[in-house]
N, C-alpha and C positions, 0 to 999 in steps of 0.2 A: 505495500500499499502506500502512496504517498504520504511522506511525513512534513511536518515543518517546524518550529523552534515554538515552545511556548514559556510565557515569563509571568513571573510574579507580580503583579502591578499594584498590590495593594493588602492591607491585613488588618484589624484590630483585635481585640481582645478585651474582656473587662477585667479588673483589677482580681487577682488569688489573692484569695483570703483563706483562712484555717477555718474547718470544716465544723459547723452547728455555731457561729457566729452572727458575721453582717446579715447573709444571707441567708439564714434559718426560716423565713416566710415565703422564700422565693420558689418557685415549682423549675424543674432543670427544663421544660417547654419556656420558661417565661426569662429564664436565664440563657439560652441559647436564643431567644427572637431576640431580644434587647440588642444582641450582639451582633445579628445577623444585619438589625437596622441599623447598628451604628457602622456597620461596613456599607449599605446602601447608601449610607448619607455620605460616607465620607468619600467614595467614589460615582456620588451622581448617577446613582439605578434607579431612581424613583420612576416608577409606570413602566421601567423597561421589563424585556422579557430576558435574561439568561438561559443559556443555553443547558444549564442541568447545575444541581445543587445536592452536594453529599453531605450529608453531617451525620454524628454517632454523638452514641454515650457505650459508658461502661455499664455503669448501675444506672439500670432503666426501667423504668415502670412497665406491665403490663398494656396500659392504660397508654404509654405513648409510642404503637408499635409502629403511628404514621409521622413518628416523631418532624422529620425534617421537610418534611409537605404543610405539617402545621406550623411548624414555623415560618415557612416561606409566604403562608398563609396570612400572616400576622406582621407581615411587613408592609413597605408600600410597593416591592418590587411587582413587578405586571402577574398577577392571577395565575396566567398561563405559564409560567415559571415554574418546570418541573422538580423532581426531586427526590430524592431517596436515603433512607438510612440504613447505617453498615456499621458493624463493628469490630475491631481488630485491636483487643485491649488496651496498652497504651499506646500502640501504632495507628489508632484508627485514626485521627485527623492527616496525618501524614499516608496513611492509606489512600483514605478518598483525595489527596493532592494527588498520589500519582494515578488514580484509575482517571481522574477528570483532566489531568495533562494528556495521557492516552487518546481521550476523546479529543481532544483539541491540536492533538497533534495528528491524528488520524482525519483532520476536516469536519468529522463529526457538529463538533457545535465552537463557535466564536470565543465563551464568555463560558465562566464558570465559578463557584464559588464553593470552598471546600472546608470545613471544620468540626469542632466537635464541643462537648461539652459535658462537663460530672459536676454532681451536688451532692456529697455525701449528706447534705441537710435535709434532701428529699428523697430519703431512703424509701425505696417500696419494702414494706412489710407482705411477706406470706406466711401461710401457715401450710401446716403439715399435708400430705397425699388425701391421706385416712379424713381428715377434717372436710378437706373439699370432698373427697367421694360424699362424704352422708350428708353433705349439702345438698348436691346434684341427686341424690337419692329421695331428700325430703322434699326438693321439690318436686321428683314424681310419683309420689306419693298419693295411689289411688284415692286411699278415705284416713278418715283420723285414728285409724286404729294401729292403722299402716305409716301413720306419722310421729305419733305417739311412739312407737315402737321402736323410732330412729331417734327420735329424741332422748330415748331412754337410753342409747348407746353410747350419747358423746361422754367424754372424759375429762377431767379438769387440762390435763396436756393436751387434747384438741384443740383447746382458746390460747395456747402462746406461741404470741407471732413469732416467726423464724426471721433474722436480719440478716442480711446478703452478706456473705464472708469471701472475703478475698483472699480461698487456699484453691490450692490445683486440687479438682474432684479423687485424681489416680493417686495423689500422695498424703491427701491432708494436710499438706505442708503450710503456711504461710511465704508470700514472695520473700519477706527477710530469714524464714527458717530457711531457706533453701538459698539466699545470698551468704547467710553463715557459713554456708556447706561451703560453700564458693570459697569465703576468702580464705578458711580455713585449708583448704585446699592449695591455693595460690600464694599461700605465706603471709598474706597481706594485714599489716599490723592495725590495733586500734588507731595509733597516732599517726598512721597516714591514711587513714580514712578522716581522722578530724583536721587536721591539713587540709585536705583536698575539699572539706565541708566550708572550714574557714574561709578559703581564696572564695570558695560559691558567693557567700553572703558579703565578703569584701566585696567583689566585684558585680553581685547585683546591687548594695549599696548606691553604691559609686555612680554604677549604669541610672540609677534612677535621680541621682542628684544632680549629676551633669544633664537629665534633661532626656535622656535617649529615649526611655519610652513614654514621651508629652504626647507623641503622635500616634503610637502603639496602642493606647492604654486608652479608653473612653472612660467617663466618669459615671459611675452607677452606684446607685443607691448612697449619693452622699461621699463614695472613696473616688480617689483618682490613681491610687497606688497599692500596689501591692502592700499586704498585711505583715507577710511572712518575712521577711528578712531583715534580718539581726546586727541593727551600728555595736551593738555594746557586746557582741561574742566573744570569745575568743577561745584559745587553746586550751586555757586552764579553765575557765567555765565548762566546757566542753570535757574535758576530761573526767569533769565528776559526776557529768550523767551516767542513769545507770542503762545497760543494756537490756534490749525489752523484747527480743527473739530468744536470747539463749541468756540465760541469768546463771551460768556456770560461770566458773573462770575463764573458758574457753570461749566466752560471748564477748564479740566487739561492735552490734550495730548499736547504735541508741536514735535517741529520737533527734538527737546532734545532727548525724551523719548518715541521716536518712531523709528521705525527700516525707514533707509534712501530708496529713490527708487535706484536700482542697477543695474546695467551690469554683468554678470559674467556666468561661467560654472562649473560645477563639475563632476569626474564621480569617479566610486570606483567600484574594480575588486574584484568578485568574485568565490570562489572555492570549490569544494570539495576535501578529505582528500589525493584520491589518486594521483589525478592530481598535488597537490601540495608534493609527494612525489618524483614521476616524473621529475617533471618540478624543482625541488629546488624553489619554493616558497613558500615567507614565510608567515606564518600564524600571522597576529597580531590581532584578536577577531573574537569569535563565533555568527553568526549572531542568535540567540536563537530561537523569534518569536518576532512578532507582531498583530496590531489587528488597525480596524478604527472604528468609530462610528461617530456620528450625531445629533444635535439638531433640535429641530422645533423653529428654529429664527424668523421665519417669525409670529407665534405667541408669541413672548414676550419671550422665553430661548435666553440666550445670544448669538453669534453669533459664537465665537472662545471658547466656554466651553466645546465643544464634547471632546477634548485630556483628562476631567477629567472623560468622561466615558471607553476613550478607557484605559485609566491606569489601571482604577478600573476592568476591565475585565481581562486586562494580568496578571493582582496581582493575582486575584482568580483563571486563569486557574495555575498558576504556583505555590502555594499557597505560595506565598508571603507578604511582607510586604510593606509599602512607603518607609519606613527605612533601608531596605536591600540591599542599593546601594551606591555605591562609587562613583559615580559618575552621575550628572542630568544634561541632556543637553536639556534646555528647550525653542526652540524656540520663541524667543522676537520678535514676531511682532508690538508689543507694550511691555513698561514697564507693563501697566497696567492689560494686558493681563496675563500676568506671574503671577503677583499677586496675581489676580481674581482667579485664576488657586490653585495657594497654597493655599487662603483665604478657596476656597469652599471644596478643600480636608480636611479641620482643622473644619469643620463645620459639627454637627452633624446632623440639620435640613440638610440642603443638600443631603449629603452621606446617608442619609436614607430614602428621597425621590426621589431623582435619581438615585443614583449607589446604592442603594435596599440593603443599610449595616446598620447591627445595632450599628456600631462605628464610627466614621471618620478615616479617614484614619492616618491622624493625619500632624505635621509639617516635613519638610525637613531640614537639613542640610545644611544652606546656603553657608558655604564655598564649598561644595561640587557641588555648581550650576554652570553650564556654565564657567568652571573655566581657559578657554582660551580664553573668551571674547564671546558674541553672538549678534545676529542682529543688536541690536540697533549699535554697535560699530562695527561690519567688514559688516554688507551690508546684503539684503536680496533680491540677484536675483530671484525670486519668484523659478521655479521649481529647483533651483541650492544648495538649503539650504539644502532638505533633505541629499543629498550625502556630501554634506559638514557635516553636524553633524555627519554622520556615521565614516566617514576618521576619524576626530578630535578625535571621541570616541571610534576607534579600536586602534589609536596611542596612544589615556593615558590609556588604559587597555595593552596595550602592553607592555608600558614601567613601568606599574606598577607590573605587572605578575602576576596579581589575583585581583579576584573582578569583579563585575557588574557594567552594568550603566542604565541608563532610557532613553529614548530617548522622546519628547513629542512635537508635531507641531500640529496648530491650522490651520484652511484654510479656503478659502472662502465658501459660501457654508454652511454656521455651519457644518463642518467637520472637522472630528481628526483624525490623525493617531501617533502611538503610539508605542515604539521598545524595544528589551531587547538584551543589548550583555554582552556576554562574556569573559572574560581573557582566553586566551589560556595556 
């Protein structure tokens, strides 16, 4: 098929906040709709038909089964704009960006919006399957006697709601528990993790104070900035925090070196060059390519190591080395995850055995890593992180005027998503 370049033209996000705080009364749909509308206003899309809109949420209610389309209908976009809902865990909005970029590249559409949202403050409650079956049977009961029999079968435990648990169904371990296994395997110390966390906060705070996020974060619920970056933290304070996933002497992951449970939404506007010329839309960066990968974490491979494979495959396809980038945006689900990834790329054994390479990928320049803060500091509303990173990186490349950037995101289910952006 004939293809053409695809560009990031703009993007916005809500302030990211700690869950159960500022957005406690806001629904997932309301938060995503507000973010989508902010992008519509920013890019002057009122009354226009966008080629397609791809949005998603990880913690989502069955009531939001048509989330993306409902969000579109809640904005000033032309209601003839189509939309679909997708979920690839923490890689959700990078995946929608990839899919929609392919549609534009293949001349199917000229414009698209990719995004994601998550708010643990709007957690859907569920009940055990036996309760649901009894309720359905009660509805189908033919007479009072049959209904009374069903009602008599209910037990107190039937009425106990179950909260969504961010654990792997096949291992019953949380992402943090899996990451503890990874850092022990790769011999990543608590100090190394705290140092990376401190760097994330320092760079995030500096970026906010210098105004980097002023045009990327819209005002919502009286907030104009993220609430989680800490200006007052230090290695000494981080070292005093208790471990949260492994409380034995082996544990190293804390609330300080892990991304916080966060609420927020983000969206990015993608265009072809023809549209940009006709409507005078900015071209911040080119979306070059992306790759997904997975690992067999059930049988011992590190749950969050799939990005090492995704990045390696991208590099092979484009004949690039790991050092051929001006910026690295590596999602900080945990400081330990980032450090395991970096160490794996430097390991001759891992690169030969897992990545099928004769030589290790080697180290990266840490001064180019998450230069405006990462998820540990800024927050991690699961499905919003991909779009947040795409917009960050696009702006960095636009400001620099040249070069390329690499995105790496780990996800639940042992998957990873990676992408390359280039300056225009």
